[in-house]
C-alpha positions as CSV (number, residue, x, y, z in Angstrom):
1,M,-0.2,-13.4,19.7
2,I,0.1,-12.7,16.0
3,I,0.8,-9.2,14.7
4,R,-0.5,-8.0,11.4
5,T,1.9,-5.9,9.5
6,I,0.5,-3.4,7.0
7,F,2.6,-2.3,4.0
8,R,1.7,-0.7,0.7
9,G,1.4,-3.3,-2.1
10,G,2.9,-3.0,-5.6
11,K,1.2,-1.6,-8.7
12,Y,-2.5,-2.1,-9.2
13,P,-3.4,-5.0,-11.5
14,P,-4.9,-4.0,-14.9
15,V,-8.4,-5.3,-13.9
16,K,-8.5,-3.1,-10.8
17,K,-7.2,-0.1,-12.8
18,G,-9.8,-0.6,-15.4
19,V,-12.6,-0.8,-12.8
20,L,-11.3,2.4,-11.2
21,Y,-11.1,4.3,-14.4
22,L,-14.6,3.2,-15.5
23,T,-16.0,4.2,-12.1
24,L,-14.4,7.7,-12.4
25,I,-15.7,8.1,-15.9
26,G,-19.2,6.9,-15.0
27,V,-19.4,9.2,-11.9
28,G,-18.1,12.2,-14.0
29,L,-20.7,11.5,-16.7
30,I,-23.6,11.3,-14.2
31,V,-22.6,14.5,-12.6
32,F,-22.2,16.3,-16.0
33,L,-25.7,15.1,-17.1
34,L,-27.3,16.2,-13.8
35,I,-25.7,19.7,-14.1
36,A,-26.7,20.0,-17.7
37,W,-30.3,19.0,-16.9
38,V,-30.5,21.5,-14.0
39,Y,-29.1,24.2,-16.3
40,Q,-31.7,23.5,-19.0
41,K,-34.6,23.5,-16.5
42,M,-33.5,26.8,-15.0
43,K,-32.9,28.3,-18.4
44,L,-36.5,27.5,-19.6
45,C,-38.2,28.5,-16.3
46,M,-36.1,31.4,-15.0
47,G,-34.0,32.6,-17.9
48,V,-30.4,32.5,-19.0
49,D,-29.0,34.7,-16.2
50,F,-30.5,32.7,-13.4
51,A,-29.4,29.5,-15.1
52,E,-25.8,30.7,-15.3
53,I,-25.9,31.6,-11.6
54,T,-27.3,28.2,-10.7
55,L,-24.6,26.5,-12.9
56,T,-21.9,28.5,-11.0
57,F,-23.2,27.4,-7.6
58,A,-23.4,23.8,-8.8
59,M,-19.8,23.9,-10.0
60,V,-18.6,25.3,-6.7
61,I,-20.5,22.6,-4.8
62,F,-19.0,19.9,-7.1
63,L,-15.5,21.2,-6.6
64,G,-16.1,21.3,-2.9
65,M,-17.1,17.7,-2.9
66,V,-14.0,16.8,-4.9
67,I,-11.8,18.5,-2.4
68,M,-13.6,16.8,0.5
69,G,-13.1,13.5,-1.2
70,M,-9.4,14.0,-1.6
71,G,-9.1,15.0,2.0
72,L,-11.0,12.0,3.1
73,A,-8.8,9.7,0.9
74,Y,-5.7,11.2,2.4
75,F,-7.1,10.8,5.9
76,I,-7.9,7.1,5.3
77,D,-4.5,6.5,3.7
78,S,-2.7,8.1,6.7
79,A,-4.9,6.2,9.2
80,I,-4.1,2.9,7.5
81,R,-0.3,3.5,7.5
82,R,-0.2,4.7,11.1
83,R,-2.6,2.0,12.4
84,R,-5.1,4.4,13.9
85,F,-8.8,4.3,14.6
86,I,-10.5,1.3,13.1
87,F,-7.2,0.2,11.4
88,R,-5.4,-0.7,14.6
89,T,-6.2,-4.4,14.5
90,P,-8.2,-5.3,11.4
91,Q,-9.7,-8.8,11.6
92,P,-9.1,-11.2,8.7
93,G,-12.1,-11.3,6.4
94,G,-13.8,-8.2,7.9
95,W,-14.9,-5.1,6.1
96,V,-11.9,-3.2,7.5
97,D,-9.6,-5.9,6.0
98,V,-11.4,-5.5,2.7
99,L,-11.1,-1.7,2.8
100,V,-7.3,-1.9,3.6
101,K,-6.7,-4.3,0.6
102,T,-8.9,-2.1,-1.7
103,W,-6.8,0.9,-0.7
104,G,-3.7,-0.8,-2.1
105,F,-2.2,-2.1,1.1
106,E,-1.4,-5.7,2.1
107,L,-1.7,-7.4,5.5
108,I,0.9,-9.9,6.5
109,D,0.7,-12.0,9.8
110,E,3.9,-11.9,11.8
111,Q,4.8,-13.3,15.1
112,P,6.7,-11.3,17.8
113,E,10.3,-12.1,18.5
114,F,9.7,-13.4,22.0
115,L,7.3,-16.0,20.6
116,T,9.6,-16.9,17.8
117,I,12.3,-18.0,20.2
118,S,10.0,-20.6,21.8
119,A,9.1,-22.1,18.4
120,P,12.2,-24.1,17.2
121,A,10.4,-25.6,14.2
122,Q,9.2,-22.2,13.0
123,T,12.7,-20.7,13.5
124,L,14.2,-23.6,11.5
125,E,11.8,-23.0,8.6
126,A,12.5,-19.2,8.7
127,D,16.3,-20.0,8.6
128,E,15.7,-22.2,5.6
129,V,13.8,-19.4,3.8
130,L,16.5,-16.9,4.5
131,A,19.2,-19.3,3.3
132,I,17.3,-19.7,0.0
133,L,16.7,-16.0,-0.4
134,N,20.3,-15.2,0.3
135,K,21.7,-17.9,-2.0
136,P,23.4,-16.1,-4.9
137,R,22.5,-16.9,-8.5
138,R,24.9,-18.9,-10.5
139,R,25.8,-16.1,-12.8
140,G,25.2,-13.3,-10.3
141,R,27.2,-11.6,-7.6
142,K,26.8,-12.6,-3.9
143,P,24.5,-10.1,-2.1
144,T,26.4,-7.5,-0.2
145,Y,23.7,-6.6,2.3
146,S,21.5,-8.8,4.4
147,I,17.8,-9.3,3.6
148,D,17.0,-7.9,7.1
149,R,18.5,-4.6,6.1
150,W,16.6,-4.6,2.8
151,R,13.4,-5.5,4.7
152,R,13.7,-2.4,6.9
153,I,14.4,-0.3,3.7
154,V,11.5,-1.8,1.8
155,L,9.0,-1.2,4.6
156,K,10.2,2.3,5.1
157,W,9.8,3.1,1.4
158,E,6.5,1.3,0.9
159,N,4.9,2.9,4.0
160,R,6.1,6.4,3.4
161,D,3.7,9.4,3.3
162,T,3.5,10.0,-0.5
163,L,2.0,13.5,0.0
164,R,4.3,14.9,2.6
165,D,7.5,12.9,2.0
166,T,9.3,14.4,-0.9
167,M,12.2,11.9,-0.7
168,T,12.7,9.9,-3.9
169,L,13.8,6.3,-4.1
170,A,17.2,7.4,-5.3
171,D,17.5,9.7,-2.2
172,L,16.6,6.8,0.1
173,L,19.1,4.4,-1.5
174,A,21.8,7.1,-1.4
175,E,21.1,7.7,2.3
176,E,21.2,3.9,3.1
177,F,24.1,2.8,0.9
178,G,26.0,6.0,0.1
179,T,26.9,7.3,-3.3
180,H,29.5,6.8,-6.0
181,A,32.0,9.3,-7.2
182,D,29.5,10.7,-9.8
183,G,26.8,11.2,-7.1
184,S,24.7,8.2,-8.1
185,P,23.3,6.0,-5.3
186,G,25.5,3.1,-4.2
187,M,22.6,0.7,-5.1
188,T,20.4,0.9,-8.2
189,E,16.6,1.2,-8.2
190,Q,16.4,-2.0,-10.1
191,S,18.2,-3.7,-7.2
192,Y,15.7,-2.3,-4.8
193,Y,12.8,-3.8,-6.8
194,D,14.5,-7.2,-7.0
195,W,15.0,-7.2,-3.3
196,R,11.5,-5.9,-2.6
197,D,10.1,-9.0,-4.3
198,K,12.4,-11.2,-2.1
199,V,11.3,-9.3,1.1
200,F,7.6,-9.7,0.2
201,T,8.2,-13.4,-0.4
202,E,10.0,-13.7,2.9
203,I,7.2,-12.0,4.8
204,K,4.6,-14.2,3.2
205,N,6.5,-17.3,3.9
206,E,6.9,-16.3,7.5
207,A,3.2,-15.7,7.7
208,E,2.5,-19.2,6.3
209,A,4.9,-20.7,8.7
210,I,3.2,-19.0,11.6
211,K,-0.2,-20.3,10.5
212,T,1.1,-23.8,10.1
213,S,2.8,-23.7,13.5
214,C,-0.4,-22.5,15.1
215,K,-2.4,-25.3,13.5
216,I,0.1,-27.9,14.8
217,T,0.0,-26.4,18.3
218,R,-3.8,-26.4,18.4
219,G,-3.9,-30.0,17.1
220,K,-1.6,-31.1,20.0
221,I,-3.7,-29.3,22.5
């Protein structure tokens, strides 16, 4: 059985950001034109006073819709992070899978530990990946902490509740690695982002290894 892990992806690419901004501007322009059109119609037919009252009600309705949209967005974000409702087991290629990716999350296939033990070829490949990731650079310093610990920290930070959780990245690093004499975290934020890339690479490599192992097993059967 393969488990799909959901974690928040990195920054939005420029293309996706541009589409999002254009969509927001377009929707705002349409709403503005509709309200202006209703105001002019009411002004000509019923007078200025009635038109202003109508405009006030329209603005209240519009603000209500904005608040409802923000609430719905938070509900969907929370449901994705907590794997609730339709986001429990999203199927690859389905509309739920597309919605999760559109929301800025990534889905990675992982295999449970009890199945990993019975797959020596997969374990060997995972060990090779870990050895490569833990190999120090020629001019760098050997990593002090294992990638397994960084993996737990990365998943904790990327899947945090951004609205309720007020903890900053510096606070998390200070909690995990302690602080220096001046109060700064024992590990820098730049180190976190470097290790985050390594953790993402490890998870994706493990997912590819699982897919390859499954294909080989099906071929033998």
